[in-house]
C-alpha positions as a Markdown table, in Angstrom:
| # | Residue | x | y | z |
|---|---|---|---|---|
| 1 | Met | 0.0 | 0.0 | 0.0 |
| 2 | Glu | 2.8 | 2.4 | 0.9 |
| 3 | Val | 4.5 | 1.8 | -2.4 |
| 4 | Ile | 1.3 | 2.5 | -4.3 |
| 5 | Val | 0.8 | 5.8 | -2.4 |
| 6 | Gly | 4.4 | 6.8 | -3.0 |
| 7 | Ile | 4.2 | 6.1 | -6.8 |
| 8 | Ser | 0.8 | 7.9 | -7.0 |
| 9 | Leu | 2.3 | 11.0 | -5.4 |
| 10 | Leu | 5.2 | 11.0 | -7.8 |
| 11 | Ile | 2.9 | 10.7 | -10.8 |
| 12 | Leu | 0.7 | 13.6 | -9.5 |
| 13 | Val | 3.8 | 15.8 | -9.0 |
| 14 | Phe | 5.0 | 15.0 | -12.6 |
| 15 | Ile | 1.5 | 15.8 | -14.0 |
| 16 | Tyr | 1.3 | 19.1 | -12.1 |
| 17 | Gly | 4.8 | 20.1 | -13.2 |
| 18 | Glu | 4.1 | 19.4 | -16.9 |
| 19 | Ala | 0.8 | 21.3 | -16.7 |
| 20 | Arg | 2.5 | 24.3 | -15.0 |
| 21 | Ile | 5.3 | 24.4 | -17.5 |
| 22 | Arg | 2.8 | 24.5 | -20.4 |
| 23 | Asn | 0.8 | 27.3 | -18.5 |
| 24 | Val | 4.0 | 29.4 | -18.2 |
| 25 | Glu | 5.0 | 28.8 | -21.8 |
| 26 | Gln | 1.6 | 29.9 | -22.9 |
| 27 | Ala | 1.8 | 33.1 | -20.8 |
| 28 | Met | 5.2 | 33.9 | -22.4 |
| 29 | Thr | 3.8 | 33.9 | -25.9 |
| 30 | His | 1.7 | 37.0 | -25.0 |
| 31 | Ala | 4.2 | 38.9 | -22.8 |
| 32 | Ser | 6.1 | 42.0 | -23.7 |
| 33 | Ser | 9.8 | 41.5 | -24.2 |
| 34 | Ile | 13.1 | 43.3 | -24.3 |
| 35 | Lys | 16.6 | 42.5 | -25.6 |
| 36 | Ile | 19.3 | 42.6 | -23.0 |
| 37 | Asp | 23.1 | 42.4 | -22.9 |
| 38 | Leu | 25.0 | 41.1 | -19.8 |
| 39 | Ile | 28.5 | 42.5 | -19.7 |
| 40 | Gln | 31.1 | 40.3 | -18.0 |
| 41 | Gly | 34.2 | 42.4 | -17.5 |
| 42 | Asn | 36.3 | 39.7 | -15.9 |
| 43 | Ile | 38.2 | 42.1 | -13.7 |
| 44 | Asp | 40.8 | 40.3 | -11.5 |
| 45 | Gln | 40.0 | 40.8 | -7.8 |
| 46 | Ser | 43.7 | 41.7 | -7.1 |
| 47 | Ile | 43.4 | 44.9 | -9.1 |
| 48 | Lys | 39.6 | 45.6 | -8.9 |
| 49 | Trp | 39.8 | 48.2 | -6.2 |
| 50 | Ser | 43.2 | 49.8 | -7.2 |
| 51 | Thr | 42.7 | 53.4 | -8.2 |
| 52 | Gln | 45.3 | 53.1 | -10.9 |
| 53 | Tyr | 43.2 | 50.6 | -12.8 |
| 54 | Gln | 39.9 | 52.5 | -12.5 |
| 55 | Asn | 40.2 | 54.1 | -16.0 |
| 56 | Glu | 41.2 | 50.7 | -17.5 |
| 57 | Thr | 38.2 | 49.0 | -15.9 |
| 58 | Ile | 35.7 | 51.5 | -17.2 |
| 59 | Asp | 37.3 | 51.3 | -20.7 |
| 60 | Ile | 36.8 | 47.5 | -20.6 |
| 61 | Tyr | 33.1 | 47.9 | -19.8 |
| 62 | Lys | 32.7 | 50.7 | -22.4 |
| 63 | Thr | 34.3 | 48.6 | -25.2 |
| 64 | Leu | 32.2 | 45.6 | -24.4 |
| 65 | Thr | 29.0 | 47.7 | -24.2 |
| 66 | Leu | 29.6 | 49.4 | -27.5 |
| 67 | Ser | 30.7 | 46.2 | -29.3 |
| 68 | Ser | 27.3 | 44.6 | -28.9 |
| 69 | Lys | 26.2 | 42.6 | -31.9 |
| 70 | Thr | 22.5 | 43.1 | -31.0 |
| 71 | His | 20.7 | 45.1 | -33.7 |
| 72 | Pro | 19.1 | 47.4 | -32.8 |
| 73 | Met | 21.0 | 47.9 | -29.6 |
| 74 | Pro | 19.5 | 46.1 | -26.5 |
| 75 | Gly | 16.9 | 47.8 | -24.5 |
| 76 | Leu | 18.7 | 47.0 | -21.3 |
| 77 | Ile | 22.4 | 46.6 | -20.6 |
| 78 | Ile | 23.5 | 45.2 | -17.2 |
| 79 | Trp | 27.0 | 45.4 | -15.6 |
| 80 | Pro | 27.9 | 43.3 | -12.5 |
| 81 | Glu | 28.1 | 44.3 | -8.8 |
| 82 | Thr | 30.6 | 47.1 | -8.1 |
| 83 | Ala | 31.6 | 47.1 | -11.8 |
| 84 | Val | 32.2 | 50.8 | -11.2 |
| 85 | Pro | 34.9 | 50.6 | -8.5 |
| 86 | Phe | 34.6 | 54.1 | -7.2 |
| 87 | Tyr | 31.8 | 56.4 | -5.9 |
| 88 | Phe | 29.8 | 57.0 | -9.1 |
| 89 | Gln | 27.8 | 59.7 | -7.3 |
| 90 | Asn | 30.9 | 62.0 | -7.2 |
| 91 | Glu | 31.4 | 64.1 | -10.2 |
| 92 | Ser | 34.4 | 63.0 | -12.3 |
| 93 | Glu | 35.6 | 62.3 | -15.9 |
| 94 | Leu | 35.0 | 58.6 | -15.4 |
| 95 | Arg | 31.4 | 59.3 | -14.3 |
| 96 | Gln | 30.8 | 61.3 | -17.5 |
| 97 | Lys | 32.3 | 58.5 | -19.5 |
| 98 | Ile | 29.7 | 56.1 | -18.0 |
| 99 | Ile | 26.8 | 58.6 | -18.4 |
| 100 | Ser | 27.7 | 59.0 | -22.1 |
| 101 | Leu | 27.1 | 55.3 | -22.8 |
| 102 | Pro | 23.2 | 55.3 | -22.6 |
| 103 | Leu | 23.3 | 58.3 | -24.9 |
| 104 | Gln | 25.3 | 56.4 | -27.5 |
| 105 | Thr | 23.4 | 53.1 | -27.3 |
| 106 | Gly | 19.9 | 54.4 | -26.5 |
| 107 | Ser | 19.7 | 51.7 | -23.8 |
| 108 | Trp | 18.9 | 51.6 | -20.2 |
| 109 | Leu | 22.1 | 50.9 | -18.2 |
| 110 | Leu | 22.2 | 49.1 | -14.8 |
| 111 | Phe | 25.4 | 48.7 | -12.9 |
| 112 | Gly | 26.8 | 48.3 | -9.4 |
| 113 | Ser | 28.9 | 50.8 | -7.5 |
| 114 | Pro | 29.7 | 51.7 | -3.9 |
| 115 | Ser | 27.9 | 54.8 | -2.6 |
| 116 | Tyr | 27.4 | 56.8 | 0.5 |
| 117 | Thr | 25.1 | 59.1 | 2.4 |
| 118 | Asp | 26.3 | 62.1 | 4.4 |
| 119 | Ile | 23.7 | 63.2 | 7.0 |
| 120 | Gln | 25.1 | 66.0 | 9.2 |
| 121 | Gly | 28.6 | 64.6 | 9.0 |
| 122 | Asn | 27.5 | 61.0 | 9.6 |
| 123 | Leu | 28.8 | 58.9 | 6.7 |
| 124 | Ser | 27.0 | 55.7 | 5.8 |
| 125 | Phe | 28.3 | 53.4 | 3.0 |
| 126 | Leu | 26.1 | 51.3 | 0.8 |
| 127 | Asn | 26.4 | 48.6 | -1.9 |
| 128 | Thr | 24.3 | 50.1 | -4.6 |
| 129 | Ala | 22.9 | 49.4 | -8.1 |
| 130 | Phe | 22.3 | 52.5 | -10.2 |
| 131 | Leu | 19.9 | 52.7 | -13.2 |
| 132 | Leu | 20.6 | 55.2 | -16.0 |
| 133 | Ser | 17.9 | 56.1 | -18.5 |
| 134 | Pro | 18.7 | 56.3 | -22.3 |
| 135 | Asn | 19.2 | 60.0 | -21.9 |
| 136 | Gly | 21.9 | 59.4 | -19.2 |
| 137 | Asn | 20.0 | 60.4 | -16.1 |
| 138 | Val | 20.1 | 58.5 | -12.9 |
| 139 | Val | 16.5 | 57.5 | -12.5 |
| 140 | Ala | 16.7 | 54.9 | -9.7 |
| 141 | Gln | 19.0 | 53.1 | -7.3 |
| 142 | Tyr | 18.7 | 50.1 | -5.1 |
| 143 | Asn | 20.8 | 49.6 | -1.9 |
| 144 | Lys | 21.7 | 46.1 | -0.9 |
| 145 | Val | 19.5 | 44.9 | 2.0 |
| 146 | His | 21.2 | 41.6 | 3.1 |
| 147 | Leu | 24.9 | 42.4 | 3.8 |
| 148 | Val | 27.6 | 39.7 | 4.0 |
| 149 | Pro | 28.6 | 39.2 | 7.7 |
| 150 | Tyr | 32.3 | 39.9 | 8.3 |
| 151 | Gly | 32.6 | 41.0 | 4.7 |
| 152 | Glu | 30.4 | 44.1 | 4.5 |
| 153 | Tyr | 29.6 | 44.5 | 8.2 |
| 154 | Val | 30.4 | 43.1 | 11.6 |
| 155 | Pro | 27.4 | 41.5 | 13.4 |
| 156 | Leu | 26.6 | 42.7 | 16.9 |
| 157 | Arg | 29.3 | 45.4 | 16.9 |
| 158 | Lys | 26.9 | 47.7 | 18.6 |
| 159 | Tyr | 26.5 | 45.4 | 21.6 |
| 160 | Phe | 30.0 | 43.9 | 21.7 |
| 161 | Pro | 32.5 | 46.5 | 20.5 |
| 162 | Phe | 35.4 | 44.2 | 21.0 |
| 163 | Ile | 34.2 | 42.1 | 18.0 |
| 164 | Gly | 35.1 | 45.0 | 15.7 |
| 165 | Lys | 38.7 | 44.8 | 16.9 |
| 166 | Leu | 38.8 | 41.1 | 16.1 |
| 167 | Ala | 37.6 | 41.7 | 12.6 |
| 168 | Ala | 39.8 | 44.7 | 11.6 |
| 169 | Gly | 39.5 | 45.8 | 8.0 |
| 170 | Val | 36.0 | 44.6 | 7.5 |
| 171 | Gly | 33.7 | 47.0 | 5.7 |
| 172 | Asp | 31.0 | 48.8 | 7.7 |
| 173 | Phe | 28.2 | 49.1 | 5.2 |
| 174 | Lys | 24.6 | 50.1 | 5.9 |
| 175 | Ala | 21.7 | 47.9 | 4.8 |
| 176 | Gly | 19.1 | 49.2 | 2.3 |
| 177 | Asp | 15.5 | 49.9 | 3.3 |
| 178 | Gly | 13.9 | 46.9 | 1.6 |
| 179 | Phe | 13.2 | 44.9 | -1.5 |
| 180 | Tyr | 11.4 | 47.6 | -3.6 |
| 181 | Pro | 11.4 | 47.3 | -7.4 |
| 182 | Ile | 12.9 | 50.1 | -9.5 |
| 183 | Asn | 11.2 | 51.3 | -12.6 |
| 184 | Ala | 12.6 | 51.2 | -16.2 |
| 185 | Asp | 10.4 | 52.1 | -19.1 |
| 186 | Asn | 7.2 | 51.4 | -17.2 |
| 187 | Gln | 8.4 | 48.0 | -16.0 |
| 188 | Lys | 9.4 | 47.0 | -12.5 |
| 189 | Leu | 12.8 | 45.4 | -11.9 |
| 190 | Gly | 13.7 | 43.5 | -8.8 |
| 191 | Ile | 17.5 | 43.8 | -8.1 |
| 192 | Leu | 19.4 | 41.2 | -6.1 |
| 193 | Ile | 23.0 | 42.1 | -5.3 |
| 194 | Cys | 25.5 | 39.2 | -4.7 |
| 195 | Tyr | 24.2 | 36.5 | -2.4 |
| 196 | Glu | 20.7 | 38.1 | -2.2 |
| 197 | Gly | 20.1 | 35.9 | -5.2 |
| 198 | Ile | 20.1 | 32.8 | -3.0 |
| 199 | Leu | 17.5 | 34.2 | -0.6 |
| 200 | Ser | 14.0 | 33.1 | -1.4 |
| 201 | Glu | 12.3 | 35.9 | 0.6 |
| 202 | Ala | 14.1 | 38.5 | -1.5 |
| 203 | Gly | 12.6 | 37.3 | -4.8 |
| 204 | Arg | 9.2 | 36.7 | -3.1 |
| 205 | Asn | 9.1 | 40.3 | -1.8 |
| 206 | Tyr | 9.9 | 41.7 | -5.2 |
| 207 | Lys | 7.2 | 39.6 | -6.8 |
| 208 | Lys | 4.7 | 40.8 | -4.2 |
| 209 | Asn | 5.7 | 44.3 | -4.9 |
| 210 | Gly | 5.0 | 44.0 | -8.6 |
| 211 | Ala | 8.4 | 43.1 | -10.2 |
| 212 | Gly | 8.2 | 41.7 | -13.7 |
| 213 | Leu | 11.9 | 40.8 | -13.9 |
| 214 | Leu | 14.6 | 39.7 | -11.5 |
| 215 | Ile | 18.2 | 40.9 | -12.0 |
| 216 | Asn | 21.1 | 39.5 | -10.0 |
| 217 | Ile | 24.4 | 41.4 | -10.2 |
| 218 | Thr | 27.3 | 39.8 | -8.4 |
| 219 | Asn | 31.1 | 39.6 | -8.1 |
| 220 | Asp | 32.1 | 36.0 | -7.7 |
| 221 | Ala | 35.8 | 36.6 | -8.3 |
| 222 | Trp | 36.3 | 36.0 | -4.6 |
| 223 | Phe | 35.6 | 32.3 | -5.1 |
| 224 | Gly | 38.4 | 31.7 | -7.5 |
| 225 | Asn | 38.5 | 28.6 | -9.6 |
| 226 | Thr | 36.3 | 26.5 | -7.4 |
| 227 | Ser | 32.8 | 25.0 | -7.6 |
| 228 | Ala | 31.3 | 27.9 | -5.7 |
| 229 | Pro | 30.4 | 30.1 | -8.8 |
| 230 | Tyr | 28.5 | 27.1 | -10.2 |
| 231 | Gln | 26.7 | 26.5 | -6.9 |
| 232 | His | 25.8 | 30.2 | -6.6 |
| 233 | Leu | 24.2 | 30.2 | -10.1 |
| 234 | Ser | 22.4 | 26.9 | -9.3 |
| 235 | Met | 20.8 | 28.4 | -6.2 |
| 236 | Thr | 19.8 | 31.5 | -8.0 |
| 237 | Val | 17.8 | 29.5 | -10.6 |
| 238 | Phe | 15.2 | 28.8 | -7.8 |
| 239 | Arg | 14.3 | 32.5 | -7.6 |
| 240 | Ala | 13.1 | 32.4 | -11.2 |
| 241 | Val | 11.1 | 29.2 | -10.7 |
| 242 | Glu | 9.5 | 30.2 | -7.3 |
| 243 | Asn | 8.2 | 33.5 | -8.8 |
| 244 | Lys | 7.7 | 32.5 | -12.4 |
| 245 | Leu | 9.9 | 35.4 | -13.6 |
| 246 | Phe | 12.8 | 35.7 | -16.0 |
| 247 | Leu | 16.1 | 36.2 | -14.1 |
| 248 | Ala | 19.1 | 38.0 | -15.7 |
| 249 | Arg | 22.4 | 37.5 | -14.0 |
| 250 | Ala | 25.6 | 39.6 | -14.6 |
| 251 | Ala | 28.7 | 38.3 | -12.8 |
| 252 | Asn | 32.1 | 40.0 | -12.9 |
| 253 | Thr | 34.1 | 36.8 | -13.6 |
| 254 | Gly | 31.1 | 34.6 | -14.4 |
| 255 | Ile | 28.8 | 32.8 | -14.5 |
| 256 | Ser | 26.5 | 35.3 | -16.3 |
| 257 | Ala | 23.2 | 33.8 | -17.4 |
| 258 | Ile | 19.6 | 34.3 | -18.5 |
| 259 | Ile | 17.1 | 32.0 | -16.8 |
| 260 | Asp | 13.5 | 31.5 | -17.8 |
| 261 | Pro | 10.6 | 31.0 | -15.4 |
| 262 | Thr | 10.7 | 27.2 | -15.6 |
| 263 | Gly | 14.3 | 27.1 | -14.5 |
| 264 | Lys | 15.9 | 26.6 | -17.9 |
| 265 | Ile | 19.2 | 28.4 | -18.4 |
| 266 | Leu | 18.8 | 29.9 | -21.9 |
| 267 | Arg | 22.2 | 31.5 | -22.1 |
| 268 | Gln | 25.3 | 31.4 | -20.0 |
| 269 | Ser | 28.9 | 32.5 | -20.1 |
| 270 | Lys | 32.0 | 30.5 | -19.2 |
| 271 | Ile | 33.9 | 31.4 | -16.1 |
| 272 | Phe | 36.8 | 33.8 | -16.2 |
| 273 | Glu | 36.2 | 35.1 | -19.7 |
| 274 | Arg | 35.6 | 38.7 | -20.9 |
| 275 | Thr | 32.4 | 38.5 | -22.8 |
| 276 | Ile | 28.8 | 39.6 | -23.5 |
| 277 | Val | 25.7 | 37.4 | -23.0 |
| 278 | His | 23.0 | 38.4 | -25.4 |
| 279 | Gly | 19.4 | 37.4 | -25.0 |
| 280 | Glu | 15.8 | 38.3 | -24.7 |
| 281 | Ile | 13.6 | 38.3 | -21.6 |
| 282 | Lys | 9.9 | 38.7 | -21.1 |
| 283 | Tyr | 8.1 | 40.7 | -18.4 |
| 284 | Leu | 5.6 | 38.4 | -16.7 |
| 285 | Asn | 3.0 | 38.5 | -14.0 |
| 286 | Ile | 2.0 | 34.9 | -13.3 |
| 287 | Pro | 0.7 | 34.2 | -9.8 |
| 288 | Thr | 2.5 | 31.4 | -7.9 |
| 289 | Tyr | 1.7 | 29.6 | -4.7 |
| 290 | Tyr | 5.1 | 30.4 | -3.2 |
| 291 | Ser | 4.9 | 34.2 | -3.9 |
| 292 | Glu | 1.5 | 34.3 | -2.2 |
| 293 | Tyr | 2.1 | 32.0 | 0.8 |
| 294 | Gly | 5.8 | 31.6 | 1.2 |
| 295 | Asp | 7.0 | 28.6 | 3.3 |
| 296 | Ile | 3.5 | 27.7 | 4.7 |
| 297 | Phe | 3.6 | 24.4 | 2.8 |
| 298 | Val | 6.9 | 23.5 | 4.4 |
| 299 | Tyr | 5.6 | 24.3 | 7.9 |
| 300 | Val | 2.5 | 22.1 | 7.3 |
| 301 | Cys | 4.7 | 19.2 | 6.1 |
| 302 | Ile | 6.8 | 19.6 | 9.3 |
| 303 | Leu | 3.7 | 19.5 | 11.5 |
| 304 | Leu | 2.4 | 16.4 | 9.6 |
| 305 | Leu | 5.7 | 14.6 | 10.1 |
| 306 | Leu | 5.8 | 15.5 | 13.8 |
| 307 | Ser | 2.2 | 14.4 | 14.2 |
| 308 | Ile | 2.9 | 11.0 | 12.5 |
| 309 | Tyr | 6.0 | 10.6 | 14.7 |
| 310 | Phe | 4.2 | 11.2 | 18.0 |
| 311 | Ile | 1.1 | 9.1 | 17.0 |
| 312 | Ser | 3.3 | 6.2 | 16.0 |
| 313 | Arg | 5.3 | 6.5 | 19.2 |
| 314 | Lys | 2.1 | 6.5 | 21.2 |
| 315 | Arg | 0.9 | 3.4 | 19.5 |
| 316 | Arg | 4.1 | 1.6 | 20.3 |
| 317 | Lys | 3.7 | 2.4 | 24.0 |
| 318 | Ile | 0.1 | 1.0 | 23.9 |
| 319 | Arg | 1.3 | -2.3 | 22.4 |
């Protein structure tokens, strides 16, 4: 009997999955689309933050951006996390070089850069994604919400000051206000910076707030030539499936990819190569169980398992 129940459940899951995939594919045939370019600069971590390489870095991204083989030029161009290794908000020649690119391409440009706020002399540093319109104006920015412990901030520093001394040299970034989509050409984009791409609640909050596309910008150069960049990409795939949204991923050293709402990786780069990933995404608004109810199903399953455990234990005692 147990075998029959198990096989029946597997068959039901398979049938549901096939039906859901067909439903998503049908929705995609009627959705509005946009061509995108993911720019993978492949900037070595050892020189990434060196001031003497800033000009060279921007020239690399500029050359790749303008060498796009997409005709007409893509509607959206995406650079990775901290692709701009200086404070973009400060006026400079390099800032002007970046602003000129949307004017030359007629595309929206999204990129990562450190930023700061100065409120009455109190400086706060942020890991930011800036969005430039085709006319070169900064129209939106997203500040990373989930910071990396001991990489971007020191946990509990406020309550245990001695921890800061034990982790000297660690950045002290401020978290953003929340997962609120930014608007580009009347479409809402949900930005995930670095490991936010592996957090299910981040994608879910964006979906609930109306995002029609998820974008993950990251710098995985830290991982080196290990399995970690592949694992990072694999975990990010679930954000597309959970929310039935396309996900575009731009990574400094790879792996950059375009993922569709069923979890298929449509395009992807190799690791440690300087390249462009061309593709087309569609803006979608397909309701999903997960985006509505989150982990409730998981909690119900846990309660059922606990109930079965205690009931079976009680029966053994009676025997």
